[in-house]
C-alpha positions as CSV (number, residue, x, y, z in Angstrom):
1,M,-4.3,48.0,46.2
2,T,-6.1,46.9,49.3
3,K,-9.3,48.8,48.4
4,L,-9.5,46.7,45.1
5,R,-9.5,43.4,47.2
6,L,-12.8,44.6,48.9
7,V,-14.5,44.7,45.5
8,K,-17.0,41.8,44.9
9,T,-15.7,39.0,42.5
10,E,-17.0,39.3,39.0
11,S,-18.8,42.6,39.5
12,A,-17.3,44.9,36.9
13,Q,-18.0,45.1,33.3
14,L,-15.0,47.0,32.5
15,I,-11.8,48.0,34.3
16,L,-10.7,51.3,32.6
17,T,-7.3,52.6,34.0
18,D,-4.2,54.6,33.4
19,P,-1.6,52.9,35.9
20,P,1.9,54.2,36.6
21,Y,4.1,53.4,33.6
22,G,7.2,52.9,35.6
23,I,9.1,55.8,33.8
24,G,9.8,58.1,36.8
25,Y,7.4,60.7,35.2
26,E,7.8,64.4,36.3
27,S,5.6,67.1,34.9
28,Q,7.0,70.4,33.8
29,K,6.0,71.8,37.1
30,G,7.9,69.1,39.1
31,V,4.9,66.8,39.9
32,R,5.7,63.2,40.2
33,I,3.4,60.1,40.0
34,A,3.2,57.7,42.9
35,N,4.6,54.1,42.4
36,D,6.3,55.1,39.1
37,E,9.8,53.7,39.7
38,R,8.9,50.6,37.7
39,P,5.8,49.3,35.7
40,F,3.1,49.0,38.4
41,I,1.4,45.7,37.4
42,W,0.7,44.0,40.7
43,W,-3.0,44.9,40.8
44,M,-3.8,42.9,37.6
45,H,-4.9,39.6,39.3
46,D,-7.3,41.5,41.4
47,A,-8.6,43.2,38.3
48,Y,-9.2,39.8,36.6
49,R,-10.9,38.6,39.7
50,I,-13.5,41.4,39.8
51,C,-14.0,41.5,36.1
52,K,-17.2,39.7,34.8
53,P,-16.9,36.8,32.4
54,G,-17.9,38.7,29.3
55,G,-16.2,41.7,30.5
56,G,-12.8,43.5,29.7
57,I,-10.0,45.8,30.5
58,L,-8.7,48.9,28.9
59,C,-5.2,49.7,30.2
60,F,-3.1,52.6,29.2
61,T,0.5,52.1,28.4
62,R,3.2,53.5,26.1
63,W,5.6,52.1,23.5
64,D,8.7,51.3,25.6
65,I,6.9,49.3,28.4
66,Q,3.8,48.0,26.5
67,E,5.2,44.5,26.4
68,V,5.6,44.5,30.3
69,F,1.9,45.4,30.7
70,K,0.8,42.9,27.8
71,I,2.6,39.9,29.7
72,A,1.1,40.9,32.9
73,L,-2.4,41.1,31.7
74,E,-2.1,37.7,30.1
75,S,-0.5,36.3,33.2
76,A,-3.5,37.5,35.2
77,G,-5.8,35.5,32.9
78,F,-7.0,38.2,30.3
79,V,-6.9,37.6,26.7
80,I,-5.4,40.4,24.6
81,R,-7.8,41.4,21.7
82,S,-6.5,44.8,20.4
83,Q,-4.1,47.7,20.9
84,V,-5.9,51.0,20.7
85,V,-4.0,54.1,19.7
86,W,-4.9,57.4,21.3
87,D,-3.8,60.3,18.8
88,K,-3.4,63.2,21.3
89,G,-3.0,65.8,18.6
90,G,0.0,67.5,20.0
91,N,3.7,67.0,20.4
92,G,5.0,65.4,23.6
93,M,8.1,65.5,25.8
94,G,11.3,63.5,25.0
95,D,14.7,63.7,23.6
96,C,14.5,66.6,21.0
97,K,17.6,65.5,19.2
98,R,17.1,61.6,18.8
99,Q,13.5,60.8,19.2
100,F,10.6,61.4,17.0
101,S,8.0,63.8,18.8
102,P,5.4,61.6,20.5
103,R,1.8,62.5,19.9
104,H,0.2,59.2,20.9
105,E,-0.3,56.7,23.7
106,L,-1.4,53.0,23.6
107,I,-4.1,51.2,25.2
108,W,-4.4,47.4,25.6
109,W,-7.8,45.8,25.2
110,A,-8.3,42.6,26.7
111,T,-11.2,40.4,27.7
112,K,-12.4,37.7,30.1
113,G,-14.6,35.0,28.6
114,R,-16.9,35.5,25.8
115,F,-17.1,39.3,25.1
116,A,-19.1,41.0,22.4
117,F,-19.2,44.8,21.6
118,P,-22.6,46.1,22.7
119,G,-22.7,48.3,19.7
120,K,-20.8,48.7,16.3
121,R,-17.2,47.8,16.1
122,P,-15.0,50.6,17.2
123,L,-12.0,52.0,15.6
124,S,-8.4,51.2,16.9
125,V,-7.2,54.7,16.4
126,L,-9.0,57.5,18.5
127,H,-8.3,61.2,17.6
128,V,-9.1,63.3,20.8
129,P,-7.1,66.4,21.8
130,K,-5.2,66.1,25.1
131,P,-6.5,68.5,27.8
132,P,-4.5,71.9,27.7
133,S,-2.0,71.9,30.4
134,H,-3.6,74.9,32.1
135,N,-6.9,73.2,32.5
136,R,-5.5,69.7,33.8
137,K,-6.2,68.8,37.2
138,H,-3.8,65.9,37.2
139,P,-0.4,65.8,35.3
140,T,-1.4,62.8,33.1
141,E,-5.2,63.5,32.9
142,K,-7.1,62.0,30.1
143,P,-9.9,63.8,28.4
144,V,-13.4,63.0,29.1
145,E,-14.3,62.6,25.3
146,L,-11.8,59.8,25.0
147,M,-13.1,58.0,28.0
148,R,-16.6,58.4,26.6
149,Q,-15.6,56.7,23.3
150,L,-13.9,53.8,25.3
151,I,-16.7,53.3,27.9
152,E,-19.5,53.5,25.3
153,A,-17.7,51.1,22.9
154,T,-17.4,48.3,25.5
155,T,-20.3,48.8,28.1
156,R,-24.0,49.3,28.4
157,S,-26.0,51.8,30.6
158,G,-26.1,50.5,34.1
159,D,-22.7,48.5,33.9
160,L,-20.1,49.0,36.5
161,V,-16.8,50.6,35.4
162,I,-13.8,50.4,37.8
163,D,-10.6,52.4,37.9
164,P,-7.9,51.4,40.2
165,F,-5.9,54.6,39.4
166,T,-8.6,57.2,39.3
167,G,-6.4,60.4,39.3
168,A,-8.5,63.4,38.9
169,G,-11.6,61.5,38.0
170,A,-12.0,61.5,34.3
171,S,-13.2,57.9,34.2
172,G,-15.7,58.4,36.9
173,V,-17.0,61.6,35.5
174,T,-17.6,59.9,32.2
175,A,-19.1,56.7,33.6
176,T,-21.5,58.9,35.6
177,L,-22.5,61.2,32.6
178,T,-23.1,58.0,30.3
179,G,-25.4,56.3,32.9
180,R,-22.8,53.6,34.3
181,R,-22.0,52.9,37.7
182,F,-18.4,53.6,38.9
183,F,-15.9,52.6,41.7
184,G,-12.6,54.3,41.8
185,V,-9.4,54.1,43.8
186,E,-6.8,56.8,44.1
187,I,-3.8,56.9,46.6
188,N,-3.3,60.6,46.6
189,G,-5.6,62.6,48.9
190,K,-5.6,65.8,46.7
191,Y,-6.6,63.9,43.6
192,A,-9.1,61.7,45.3
193,R,-10.8,65.0,46.7
194,I,-10.8,66.5,43.1
195,S,-12.2,63.3,41.7
196,R,-15.1,63.1,44.3
197,Q,-16.0,66.8,43.7
198,R,-16.0,66.3,39.7
199,I,-18.0,63.1,40.0
200,A,-20.7,64.9,42.3
201,E,-20.8,67.6,39.8
202,A,-21.4,65.2,37.0
203,R,-24.1,63.6,39.0
204,G,-25.9,67.0,39.4
205,N,-25.5,67.7,35.6
206,K,-26.9,64.3,34.8
207,R,-30.1,65.0,36.7
208,C,-30.6,68.3,35.0
């Protein structure tokens, strides 16, 4: 995460990200996620450094590795405040004979210093359908509407949102459309190009 180390200390109001969970994910089309052999947590100290006092982090995770991410966030210096549940509204992959069909993912919400919500207190369960598989530009893409609810609940217009694992750019698109500034990092060149294009289109739409 060398790019993250170039970011100015205490510059971001929100780190919003969906890091590799460490589950060896492979999509139905055979697409794998980089650095997904084990929970990828080594960036969190840099995330704490770049987060403003009074800012926070929203970090996606899931049930079987949530504790690893919680401990890593606390070790970096963040204070865990809530766990948010994203209800995806559809059945997920897994062992059809021995596991309940998963339809949710989890998000740790943690803060640095004295944080206060800029508006009304948000709910801990968010019901937003996941993007249809034929429309996804990244195998684990998150919906813009979900990102909008998270960003608007925790930041104000003009704040800087940073995503160290940008993927296809849903966080950057949403930050742009809601009047926030954005900085993203993406290791995969294909997804970085998609992200830049989507964010550029969002800037054009915002001007209209």
